[in-house]
N, CA, C, O and CB atoms as a CASP TS submission, in Angstrom:
PFRMAT TS
TARGET T0000
AUTHOR 0000-0000-0000
METHOD Language model
MODEL 1
PARENT N/A
ATOM      1  N   UNK     1      60.127  50.188  22.251  1.00  0.00           N
ATOM      2  CA  UNK     1      59.520  51.398  22.795  1.00  0.00           C
ATOM      3  C   UNK     1      58.921  51.032  24.092  1.00  0.00           C
ATOM      4  O   UNK     1      58.218  50.026  24.193  1.00  0.00           O
ATOM      5  CB  UNK     1      58.468  52.016  21.851  1.00  0.00           C
ATOM      6  N   UNK     2      59.172  51.808  25.083  1.00  0.00           N
ATOM      7  CA  UNK     2      58.524  51.590  26.455  1.00  0.00           C
ATOM      8  C   UNK     2      58.144  52.878  27.072  1.00  0.00           C
ATOM      9  O   UNK     2      58.791  53.911  26.898  1.00  0.00           O
ATOM     10  CB  UNK     2      59.470  50.840  27.435  1.00  0.00           C
ATOM     11  N   UNK     3      57.005  52.786  27.846  1.00  0.00           N
ATOM     12  CA  UNK     3      56.496  53.955  28.533  1.00  0.00           C
ATOM     13  C   UNK     3      56.635  53.610  30.035  1.00  0.00           C
ATOM     14  O   UNK     3      56.233  52.550  30.516  1.00  0.00           O
ATOM     15  CB  UNK     3      54.970  54.304  28.103  1.00  0.00           C
ATOM     16  N   UNK     4      57.227  54.578  30.719  1.00  0.00           N
ATOM     17  CA  UNK     4      57.215  54.447  32.293  1.00  0.00           C
ATOM     18  C   UNK     4      56.433  55.640  32.887  1.00  0.00           C
ATOM     19  O   UNK     4      56.527  56.787  32.449  1.00  0.00           O
ATOM     20  CB  UNK     4      58.772  54.440  32.935  1.00  0.00           C
ATOM     21  N   UNK     5      55.653  55.266  33.923  1.00  0.00           N
ATOM     22  CA  UNK     5      54.934  56.233  34.581  1.00  0.00           C
ATOM     23  C   UNK     5      54.924  55.834  36.045  1.00  0.00           C
ATOM     24  O   UNK     5      54.910  54.649  36.378  1.00  0.00           O
ATOM     25  CB  UNK     5      53.551  56.389  33.991  1.00  0.00           C
ATOM     26  N   UNK     6      54.933  56.845  36.926  1.00  0.00           N
ATOM     27  CA  UNK     6      54.943  56.605  38.389  1.00  0.00           C
ATOM     28  C   UNK     6      54.007  57.659  38.943  1.00  0.00           C
ATOM     29  O   UNK     6      53.950  58.775  38.426  1.00  0.00           O
ATOM     30  CB  UNK     6      56.431  56.700  39.044  1.00  0.00           C
ATOM     31  N   UNK     7      53.239  57.300  40.038  1.00  0.00           N
ATOM     32  CA  UNK     7      52.384  58.272  40.753  1.00  0.00           C
ATOM     33  C   UNK     7      52.277  57.805  42.129  1.00  0.00           C
ATOM     34  O   UNK     7      52.648  56.674  42.443  1.00  0.00           O
ATOM     35  CB  UNK     7      50.982  58.435  40.122  1.00  0.00           C
ATOM     36  N   UNK     8      51.767  58.663  42.989  1.00  0.00           N
ATOM     37  CA  UNK     8      51.570  58.482  44.372  1.00  0.00           C
ATOM     38  C   UNK     8      50.115  58.475  44.690  1.00  0.00           C
ATOM     39  O   UNK     8      49.442  59.454  44.366  1.00  0.00           O
ATOM     40  CB  UNK     8      52.272  59.521  45.139  1.00  0.00           C
ATOM     41  N   UNK     9      49.553  57.435  45.309  1.00  0.00           N
ATOM     42  CA  UNK     9      48.148  57.464  45.692  1.00  0.00           C
ATOM     43  C   UNK     9      48.032  57.917  47.153  1.00  0.00           C
ATOM     44  O   UNK     9      48.998  57.675  47.877  1.00  0.00           O
ATOM     45  CB  UNK     9      47.488  56.066  45.490  1.00  0.00           C
ATOM     46  N   UNK    10      46.971  58.544  47.672  1.00  0.00           N
ATOM     47  CA  UNK    10      46.897  58.905  48.949  1.00  0.00           C
ATOM     48  C   UNK    10      46.927  57.599  49.879  1.00  0.00           C
ATOM     49  O   UNK    10      46.272  56.607  49.559  1.00  0.00           O
ATOM     50  CB  UNK    10      45.671  59.754  49.121  1.00  0.00           C
ATOM     51  N   UNK    11      47.697  57.633  51.023  1.00  0.00           N
ATOM     52  CA  UNK    11      47.708  56.651  51.968  1.00  0.00           C
ATOM     53  C   UNK    11      48.200  55.288  51.323  1.00  0.00           C
ATOM     54  O   UNK    11      47.770  54.198  51.700  1.00  0.00           O
ATOM     55  CB  UNK    11      46.329  56.556  52.582  1.00  0.00           C
ATOM     56  N   UNK    12      49.078  55.435  50.382  1.00  0.00           N
ATOM     57  CA  UNK    12      49.620  54.222  49.662  1.00  0.00           C
ATOM     58  C   UNK    12      51.020  54.465  49.297  1.00  0.00           C
ATOM     59  O   UNK    12      51.434  55.617  49.165  1.00  0.00           O
ATOM     60  CB  UNK    12      48.811  53.873  48.384  1.00  0.00           C
ATOM     61  N   UNK    13      51.830  53.354  49.114  1.00  0.00           N
ATOM     62  CA  UNK    13      53.098  53.484  48.601  1.00  0.00           C
ATOM     63  C   UNK    13      53.118  53.789  47.158  1.00  0.00           C
ATOM     64  O   UNK    13      52.142  53.515  46.459  1.00  0.00           O
ATOM     65  CB  UNK    13      53.827  52.334  48.866  1.00  0.00           C
ATOM     66  N   UNK    14      54.227  54.366  46.656  1.00  0.00           N
ATOM     67  CA  UNK    14      54.254  54.763  45.221  1.00  0.00           C
ATOM     68  C   UNK    14      54.111  53.490  44.415  1.00  0.00           C
ATOM     69  O   UNK    14      54.415  52.396  44.890  1.00  0.00           O
ATOM     70  CB  UNK    14      55.597  55.545  44.829  1.00  0.00           C
ATOM     71  N   UNK    15      53.686  53.636  43.298  1.00  0.00           N
ATOM     72  CA  UNK    15      53.606  52.557  42.400  1.00  0.00           C
ATOM     73  C   UNK    15      54.087  53.034  40.998  1.00  0.00           C
ATOM     74  O   UNK    15      53.872  54.170  40.576  1.00  0.00           O
ATOM     75  CB  UNK    15      52.169  52.003  42.368  1.00  0.00           C
ATOM     76  N   UNK    16      54.732  52.100  40.339  1.00  0.00           N
ATOM     77  CA  UNK    16      55.062  52.505  39.033  1.00  0.00           C
ATOM     78  C   UNK    16      54.727  51.444  38.015  1.00  0.00           C
ATOM     79  O   UNK    16      54.812  50.248  38.298  1.00  0.00           O
ATOM     80  CB  UNK    16      56.479  52.856  38.966  1.00  0.00           C
ATOM     81  N   UNK    17      54.350  51.875  36.844  1.00  0.00           N
ATOM     82  CA  UNK    17      53.883  51.114  35.754  1.00  0.00           C
ATOM     83  C   UNK    17      54.897  51.219  34.503  1.00  0.00           C
ATOM     84  O   UNK    17      55.321  52.278  34.040  1.00  0.00           O
ATOM     85  CB  UNK    17      52.448  51.609  35.391  1.00  0.00           C
ATOM     86  N   UNK    18      55.173  50.059  34.092  1.00  0.00           N
ATOM     87  CA  UNK    18      55.983  50.057  32.876  1.00  0.00           C
ATOM     88  C   UNK    18      55.263  49.212  31.803  1.00  0.00           C
ATOM     89  O   UNK    18      54.938  48.035  31.961  1.00  0.00           O
ATOM     90  CB  UNK    18      57.429  49.496  33.165  1.00  0.00           C
ATOM     91  N   UNK    19      55.067  49.900  30.769  1.00  0.00           N
ATOM     92  CA  UNK    19      54.443  49.120  29.548  1.00  0.00           C
ATOM     93  C   UNK    19      55.471  48.892  28.557  1.00  0.00           C
ATOM     94  O   UNK    19      56.029  49.881  28.080  1.00  0.00           O
ATOM     95  CB  UNK    19      53.245  49.893  28.840  1.00  0.00           C
ATOM     96  N   UNK    20      55.783  47.806  28.202  1.00  0.00           N
ATOM     97  CA  UNK    20      56.734  47.587  27.148  1.00  0.00           C
ATOM     98  C   UNK    20      55.957  47.273  25.853  1.00  0.00           C
ATOM     99  O   UNK    20      55.002  46.496  25.838  1.00  0.00           O
ATOM    100  CB  UNK    20      57.722  46.436  27.522  1.00  0.00           C
ATOM    101  N   UNK    21      56.383  47.869  24.859  1.00  0.00           N
ATOM    102  CA  UNK    21      55.813  47.680  23.484  1.00  0.00           C
ATOM    103  C   UNK    21      56.911  47.172  22.646  1.00  0.00           C
ATOM    104  O   UNK    21      57.993  47.749  22.539  1.00  0.00           O
ATOM    105  CB  UNK    21      55.211  49.007  22.867  1.00  0.00           C
ATOM    106  N   UNK    22      56.604  46.088  22.062  1.00  0.00           N
ATOM    107  CA  UNK    22      57.551  45.562  21.104  1.00  0.00           C
ATOM    108  C   UNK    22      57.294  46.174  19.689  1.00  0.00           C
ATOM    109  O   UNK    22      56.546  45.650  18.863  1.00  0.00           O
ATOM    110  CB  UNK    22      57.452  44.007  21.064  1.00  0.00           C
ATOM    111  N   UNK    23      57.961  47.292  19.498  1.00  0.00           N
ATOM    112  CA  UNK    23      57.798  48.053  18.201  1.00  0.00           C
ATOM    113  C   UNK    23      59.076  48.584  17.828  1.00  0.00           C
ATOM    114  O   UNK    23      59.645  49.480  18.452  1.00  0.00           O
ATOM    115  CB  UNK    23      56.778  49.198  18.283  1.00  0.00           C
ATOM    116  N   UNK    24      59.541  47.987  16.745  1.00  0.00           N
ATOM    117  CA  UNK    24      60.909  48.293  16.333  1.00  0.00           C
ATOM    118  C   UNK    24      60.872  48.942  14.903  1.00  0.00           C
ATOM    119  O   UNK    24      60.371  48.342  13.951  1.00  0.00           O
ATOM    120  CB  UNK    24      61.806  46.966  16.349  1.00  0.00           C
ATOM    121  N   UNK    25      61.438  50.228  14.792  1.00  0.00           N
ATOM    122  CA  UNK    25      61.402  50.709  13.496  1.00  0.00           C
ATOM    123  C   UNK    25      62.335  49.984  12.620  1.00  0.00           C
ATOM    124  O   UNK    25      62.073  50.006  11.417  1.00  0.00           O
ATOM    125  CB  UNK    25      61.670  52.097  13.481  1.00  0.00           C
ATOM    126  N   UNK    26      63.303  49.391  12.986  1.00  0.00           N
ATOM    127  CA  UNK    26      64.234  48.571  12.152  1.00  0.00           C
ATOM    128  C   UNK    26      63.438  47.293  11.704  1.00  0.00           C
ATOM    129  O   UNK    26      63.558  46.889  10.547  1.00  0.00           O
ATOM    130  CB  UNK    26      65.600  48.167  12.995  1.00  0.00           C
ATOM    131  N   UNK    27      62.670  46.686  12.559  1.00  0.00           N
ATOM    132  CA  UNK    27      61.865  45.568  12.151  1.00  0.00           C
ATOM    133  C   UNK    27      60.922  45.961  11.088  1.00  0.00           C
ATOM    134  O   UNK    27      60.749  45.246  10.100  1.00  0.00           O
ATOM    135  CB  UNK    27      61.131  44.997  13.293  1.00  0.00           C
ATOM    136  N   UNK    28      60.267  47.159  11.279  1.00  0.00           N
ATOM    137  CA  UNK    28      59.270  47.555  10.272  1.00  0.00           C
ATOM    138  C   UNK    28      59.957  47.845   8.943  1.00  0.00           C
ATOM    139  O   UNK    28      59.414  47.506   7.892  1.00  0.00           O
ATOM    140  CB  UNK    28      58.469  48.797  10.746  1.00  0.00           C
ATOM    141  N   UNK    29      61.168  48.480   8.963  1.00  0.00           N
ATOM    142  CA  UNK    29      61.806  48.621   7.747  1.00  0.00           C
ATOM    143  C   UNK    29      62.242  47.466   7.016  1.00  0.00           C
ATOM    144  O   UNK    29      62.230  47.446   5.785  1.00  0.00           O
ATOM    145  CB  UNK    29      62.810  49.363   7.917  1.00  0.00           C
ATOM    146  N   UNK    30      62.664  46.414   7.789  1.00  0.00           N
ATOM    147  CA  UNK    30      63.078  45.105   7.256  1.00  0.00           C
ATOM    148  C   UNK    30      61.996  44.315   6.656  1.00  0.00           C
ATOM    149  O   UNK    30      62.161  43.692   5.608  1.00  0.00           O
ATOM    150  CB  UNK    30      63.686  44.309   8.293  1.00  0.00           C
ATOM    151  N   UNK    31      60.846  44.334   7.333  1.00  0.00           N
ATOM    152  CA  UNK    31      59.744  43.307   7.100  1.00  0.00           C
ATOM    153  C   UNK    31      58.544  43.988   6.408  1.00  0.00           C
ATOM    154  O   UNK    31      57.707  43.274   5.856  1.00  0.00           O
ATOM    155  CB  UNK    31      59.260  42.636   8.499  1.00  0.00           C
ATOM    156  N   UNK    32      58.421  45.254   6.408  1.00  0.00           N
ATOM    157  CA  UNK    32      57.254  45.781   5.752  1.00  0.00           C
ATOM    158  C   UNK    32      57.685  46.751   4.648  1.00  0.00           C
ATOM    159  O   UNK    32      58.806  47.260   4.655  1.00  0.00           O
ATOM    160  CB  UNK    32      56.326  46.472   6.768  1.00  0.00           C
ATOM    161  N   UNK    33      56.729  47.009   3.652  1.00  0.00           N
ATOM    162  CA  UNK    33      57.000  47.963   2.714  1.00  0.00           C
ATOM    163  C   UNK    33      56.858  49.402   3.204  1.00  0.00           C
ATOM    164  O   UNK    33      56.423  49.574   4.343  1.00  0.00           O
ATOM    165  CB  UNK    33      56.170  47.726   1.610  1.00  0.00           C
ATOM    166  N   UNK    34      57.167  50.389   2.490  1.00  0.00           N
ATOM    167  CA  UNK    34      57.120  51.772   2.989  1.00  0.00           C
ATOM    168  C   UNK    34      55.723  52.185   3.652  1.00  0.00           C
ATOM    169  O   UNK    34      55.669  52.712   4.763  1.00  0.00           O
ATOM    170  CB  UNK    34      57.434  52.722   1.799  1.00  0.00           C
ATOM    171  N   UNK    35      54.642  51.910   2.903  1.00  0.00           N
ATOM    172  CA  UNK    35      53.376  52.310   3.547  1.00  0.00           C
ATOM    173  C   UNK    35      53.044  51.553   4.803  1.00  0.00           C
ATOM    174  O   UNK    35      52.558  52.163   5.756  1.00  0.00           O
ATOM    175  CB  UNK    35      52.258  52.145   2.598  1.00  0.00           C
ATOM    176  N   UNK    36      53.282  50.221   4.865  1.00  0.00           N
ATOM    177  CA  UNK    36      53.035  49.431   5.966  1.00  0.00           C
ATOM    178  C   UNK    36      53.945  49.867   7.183  1.00  0.00           C
ATOM    179  O   UNK    36      53.490  49.913   8.326  1.00  0.00           O
ATOM    180  CB  UNK    36      53.244  47.988   5.577  1.00  0.00           C
ATOM    181  N   UNK    37      55.186  50.170   6.894  1.00  0.00           N
ATOM    182  CA  UNK    37      56.044  50.722   7.897  1.00  0.00           C
ATOM    183  C   UNK    37      55.570  51.969   8.519  1.00  0.00           C
ATOM    184  O   UNK    37      55.633  52.096   9.742  1.00  0.00           O
ATOM    185  CB  UNK    37      57.316  50.950   7.354  1.00  0.00           C
ATOM    186  N   UNK    38      55.103  52.893   7.767  1.00  0.00           N
ATOM    187  CA  UNK    38      54.558  54.163   8.235  1.00  0.00           C
ATOM    188  C   UNK    38      53.336  53.858   9.158  1.00  0.00           C
ATOM    189  O   UNK    38      53.203  54.416  10.248  1.00  0.00           O
ATOM    190  CB  UNK    38      54.143  55.088   7.001  1.00  0.00           C
ATOM    191  N   UNK    39      52.434  52.926   8.655  1.00  0.00           N
ATOM    192  CA  UNK    39      51.210  52.713   9.407  1.00  0.00           C
ATOM    193  C   UNK    39      51.573  52.050  10.760  1.00  0.00           C
ATOM    194  O   UNK    39      51.042  52.417  11.809  1.00  0.00           O
ATOM    195  CB  UNK    39      50.197  51.827   8.585  1.00  0.00           C
ATOM    196  N   UNK    40      52.472  51.086  10.702  1.00  0.00           N
ATOM    197  CA  UNK    40      52.958  50.449  11.941  1.00  0.00           C
ATOM    198  C   UNK    40      53.496  51.418  12.957  1.00  0.00           C
ATOM    199  O   UNK    40      53.104  51.343  14.121  1.00  0.00           O
ATOM    200  CB  UNK    40      54.019  49.463  11.621  1.00  0.00           C
ATOM    201  N   UNK    41      54.420  52.373  12.562  1.00  0.00           N
ATOM    202  CA  UNK    41      54.828  53.269  13.433  1.00  0.00           C
ATOM    203  C   UNK    41      53.860  54.259  13.988  1.00  0.00           C
ATOM    204  O   UNK    41      53.929  54.628  15.160  1.00  0.00           O
ATOM    205  CB  UNK    41      55.796  53.865  12.888  1.00  0.00           C
ATOM    206  N   UNK    42      52.962  54.688  13.155  1.00  0.00           N
ATOM    207  CA  UNK    42      51.857  55.567  13.587  1.00  0.00           C
ATOM    208  C   UNK    42      50.956  54.811  14.552  1.00  0.00           C
ATOM    209  O   UNK    42      50.547  55.387  15.560  1.00  0.00           O
ATOM    210  CB  UNK    42      51.031  56.081  12.362  1.00  0.00           C
ATOM    211  N   UNK    43      50.629  53.551  14.295  1.00  0.00           N
ATOM    212  CA  UNK    43      49.746  52.864  15.253  1.00  0.00           C
ATOM    213  C   UNK    43      50.375  52.708  16.560  1.00  0.00           C
ATOM    214  O   UNK    43      49.757  52.993  17.586  1.00  0.00           O
ATOM    215  CB  UNK    43      49.340  51.533  14.758  1.00  0.00           C
ATOM    216  N   UNK    44      51.630  52.250  16.576  1.00  0.00           N
ATOM    217  CA  UNK    44      52.361  52.016  17.832  1.00  0.00           C
ATOM    218  C   UNK    44      52.552  53.357  18.735  1.00  0.00           C
ATOM    219  O   UNK    44      52.486  53.361  19.964  1.00  0.00           O
ATOM    220  CB  UNK    44      53.775  51.404  17.460  1.00  0.00           C
ATOM    221  N   UNK    45      52.785  54.425  17.966  1.00  0.00           N
ATOM    222  CA  UNK    45      52.912  55.589  18.749  1.00  0.00           C
ATOM    223  C   UNK    45      51.620  56.158  19.292  1.00  0.00           C
ATOM    224  O   UNK    45      51.582  56.765  20.362  1.00  0.00           O
ATOM    225  CB  UNK    45      53.576  56.572  17.983  1.00  0.00           C
ATOM    226  N   UNK    46      50.526  55.940  18.500  1.00  0.00           N
ATOM    227  CA  UNK    46      49.221  56.238  19.014  1.00  0.00           C
ATOM    228  C   UNK    46      48.716  55.396  20.214  1.00  0.00           C
ATOM    229  O   UNK    46      47.973  55.832  21.093  1.00  0.00           O
ATOM    230  CB  UNK    46      48.293  56.102  17.928  1.00  0.00           C
ATOM    231  N   UNK    47      49.199  54.165  20.143  1.00  0.00           N
ATOM    232  CA  UNK    47      48.830  53.306  21.191  1.00  0.00           C
ATOM    233  C   UNK    47      49.608  53.732  22.486  1.00  0.00           C
ATOM    234  O   UNK    47      49.052  53.750  23.584  1.00  0.00           O
ATOM    235  CB  UNK    47      49.109  51.833  20.788  1.00  0.00           C
ATOM    236  N   UNK    48      50.875  54.062  22.307  1.00  0.00           N
ATOM    237  CA  UNK    48      51.789  54.447  23.405  1.00  0.00           C
ATOM    238  C   UNK    48      51.069  55.829  24.037  1.00  0.00           C
ATOM    239  O   UNK    48      50.996  55.959  25.259  1.00  0.00           O
ATOM    240  CB  UNK    48      53.439  54.716  22.790  1.00  0.00           C
ATOM    241  N   UNK    49      50.628  56.685  23.272  1.00  0.00           N
ATOM    242  CA  UNK    49      50.056  57.953  23.777  1.00  0.00           C
ATOM    243  C   UNK    49      48.922  57.586  24.549  1.00  0.00           C
ATOM    244  O   UNK    49      48.848  58.009  25.703  1.00  0.00           O
ATOM    245  CB  UNK    49      49.668  58.948  22.687  1.00  0.00           C
ATOM    246  N   UNK    50      47.900  56.761  24.018  1.00  0.00           N
ATOM    247  CA  UNK    50      46.715  56.495  24.800  1.00  0.00           C
ATOM    248  C   UNK    50      46.896  55.637  25.990  1.00  0.00           C
ATOM    249  O   UNK    50      46.067  55.725  26.896  1.00  0.00           O
ATOM    250  CB  UNK    50      45.736  55.904  23.979  1.00  0.00           C
ATOM    251  N   UNK    51      47.978  54.743  26.096  1.00  0.00           N
ATOM    252  CA  UNK    51      48.347  54.049  27.239  1.00  0.00           C
ATOM    253  C   UNK    51      48.819  54.970  28.300  1.00  0.00           C
ATOM    254  O   UNK    51      48.488  54.777  29.470  1.00  0.00           O
ATOM    255  CB  UNK    51      49.343  53.070  26.924  1.00  0.00           C
ATOM    256  N   UNK    52      49.647  56.055  27.918  1.00  0.00           N
ATOM    257  CA  UNK    52      50.172  57.020  28.794  1.00  0.00           C
ATOM    258  C   UNK    52      49.092  57.840  29.444  1.00  0.00           C
ATOM    259  O   UNK    52      49.130  58.143  30.636  1.00  0.00           O
ATOM    260  CB  UNK    52      51.107  57.875  28.081  1.00  0.00           C
ATOM    261  N   UNK    53      48.072  58.209  28.577  1.00  0.00           N
ATOM    262  CA  UNK    53      46.888  58.937  29.169  1.00  0.00           C
ATOM    263  C   UNK    53      46.096  58.204  30.121  1.00  0.00           C
ATOM    264  O   UNK    53      45.601  58.733  31.116  1.00  0.00           O
ATOM    265  CB  UNK    53      45.987  59.362  28.149  1.00  0.00           C
ATOM    266  N   UNK    54      45.960  56.830  29.782  1.00  0.00           N
ATOM    267  CA  UNK    54      45.098  56.013  30.583  1.00  0.00           C
ATOM    268  C   UNK    54      45.955  55.801  31.980  1.00  0.00           C
ATOM    269  O   UNK    54      45.308  55.856  33.027  1.00  0.00           O
ATOM    270  CB  UNK    54      44.712  54.560  29.769  1.00  0.00           C
ATOM    271  N   UNK    55      47.186  55.595  32.040  1.00  0.00           N
ATOM    272  CA  UNK    55      47.873  55.562  33.289  1.00  0.00           C
ATOM    273  C   UNK    55      47.908  56.785  34.093  1.00  0.00           C
ATOM    274  O   UNK    55      47.822  56.710  35.319  1.00  0.00           O
ATOM    275  CB  UNK    55      49.150  55.179  33.072  1.00  0.00           C
ATOM    276  N   UNK    56      48.029  57.905  33.488  1.00  0.00           N
ATOM    277  CA  UNK    56      47.946  59.277  34.144  1.00  0.00           C
ATOM    278  C   UNK    56      46.497  59.506  34.710  1.00  0.00           C
ATOM    279  O   UNK    56      46.317  60.021  35.813  1.00  0.00           O
ATOM    280  CB  UNK    56      48.316  60.458  33.063  1.00  0.00           C
ATOM    281  N   UNK    57      45.550  59.122  33.950  1.00  0.00           N
ATOM    282  CA  UNK    57      44.202  59.351  34.405  1.00  0.00           C
ATOM    283  C   UNK    57      43.902  58.469  35.547  1.00  0.00           C
ATOM    284  O   UNK    57      43.209  58.917  36.460  1.00  0.00           O
ATOM    285  CB  UNK    57      43.212  59.141  33.313  1.00  0.00           C
ATOM    286  N   UNK    58      44.355  57.244  35.594  1.00  0.00           N
ATOM    287  CA  UNK    58      44.097  56.329  36.780  1.00  0.00           C
ATOM    288  C   UNK    58      44.851  56.795  38.026  1.00  0.00           C
ATOM    289  O   UNK    58      44.551  56.339  39.130  1.00  0.00           O
ATOM    290  CB  UNK    58      44.529  54.849  36.448  1.00  0.00           C
ATOM    291  N   UNK    59      45.850  57.718  37.866  1.00  0.00           N
ATOM    292  CA  UNK    59      46.463  58.095  39.079  1.00  0.00           C
ATOM    293  C   UNK    59      45.882  59.406  39.731  1.00  0.00           C
ATOM    294  O   UNK    59      46.273  59.858  40.807  1.00  0.00           O
ATOM    295  CB  UNK    59      47.910  58.243  38.820  1.00  0.00           C
ATOM    296  N   UNK    60      44.891  59.964  38.936  1.00  0.00           N
ATOM    297  CA  UNK    60      44.191  61.179  39.448  1.00  0.00           C
ATOM    298  C   UNK    60      43.193  60.910  40.556  1.00  0.00           C
ATOM    299  O   UNK    60      42.557  61.840  41.054  1.00  0.00           O
ATOM    300  CB  UNK    60      43.467  61.861  38.323  1.00  0.00           C
TER
END
């Protein structure tokens, strides 16, 4: 899973951020039981959402 965001700051060149998250549903399915797999997926997607919000907020 990866998140990419780009923004333009006043009087500055554009910058882009890429946050790579090592989160694989296949890995979770192979190495975790059903409940752990669901929690793993939920936690990584929640983290991805919060990182996206942080990146967008820092560009404001």
